[in-house]
C-alpha positions, 0 to 999 in steps of 0.5 A: 342787114340780111347778112347781119339777121344770119349771122347774128341767129347762126352765132346764138345757134351756136350758143346754144347746141355749145350750151345744152350739150354742157348744161349738167353736171359733171359725174360725182365722185363720191355718194353725196357732197352736202353743201355749207356755209361755213368756207372755215369747216372741215372741207371734203370737196369731190375729189381732189385738190389741184398741187401747183403744175409749176410744183409737179414731178414726175413722181406724182405721175407715177405708181410702182408695186402692181407687180406683186401679187395679192394677198388671196390668203381670205374667205373669198380667195382674192384681192384688188389692188385699186391704183387710183388719183389716192395713189396716184395723184397726176390721176386726178380730173382725169377721169380714169384708173386702173386695178389688178385682179388676184385670184388663188384658184378658185378665188370669186371678185364677189357681184360688185358694180362701180356705179361710177365707172364701167370697166375693161378687164383683160385675162392677163394670167389662167381662166375666168368666168365673169358675168355681169346683169342688164338693168330693168329690160321693157319686159322687165326681166333682168339678162343676165351676159356671160363668158370663160375668158383665158390667158389674153381676152377683153371684157367690159362691164357696163358701169352701174351693172351687177358682176362678178369674176371666177377662177375656175381654173387650177391655178391663180389667176392675174386681170387686169382692169380698166375703169373710167373714172379716178373713184370708181366705187364699188358695191357689195352687193352681199355687204350692201343688203345685208350687213350695213350698219345699221341693218336694213329690216328683215321685213324689208328685205323678205319683201323685195327677196319674196323669200322667209329669211331668218338672220343669226348674228355669229363671230363677226367676219366683216374682213375681206369682203365677207358678211358680217351676217349668215343670212339662210334663204328658205326657199319657197314662196313667202304666201306659201307659209 
């Protein structure tokens, strides 16, 4: 009798532990997924529909072209070629993706975050200055970690943290990155804060940055990730005038 009770307790404990270990929702692959009751309405799933394994081919697991340099003739002097489940269907549900980043001399992959992925970067050619900023620490501050990387060096950017890469060499630079999501997402900080549609209130921005901001709209520069307005920050505290 006692043996049966012990066995029942162990079984219950194992089930409970298993439940606790998996009692969280899977990581979402988009910013939001609004529930609908009508299955005939347009449906956008968090991820992609799956092809029957019986119909899979080697082409589903193949991407060609990462050897081709990206066009860096833009305002930032950089180009990201992303390989994700969108153009490599075999990645769907596997939780990984990768990218090639090309930099012209002085080219910048500007401040951005990946809300759903950690990024590991390997320098294939050139010299990059890279860095990221932590989330708020216990003392209320944020720590900035940076490093100069040369060919063969590897650097990791933790998930969701603001980071950048800058080519400080005299020749074009190339990096290959791995990301821990099939759809890592990207938030370009300048675009998100100053170039959203509709725009964020100037009062909110002024209070947030504790600076006076004057915004004017030159000809739109929306291409290549350049924000569509120019923001001038007067470098003194708002309270001073």
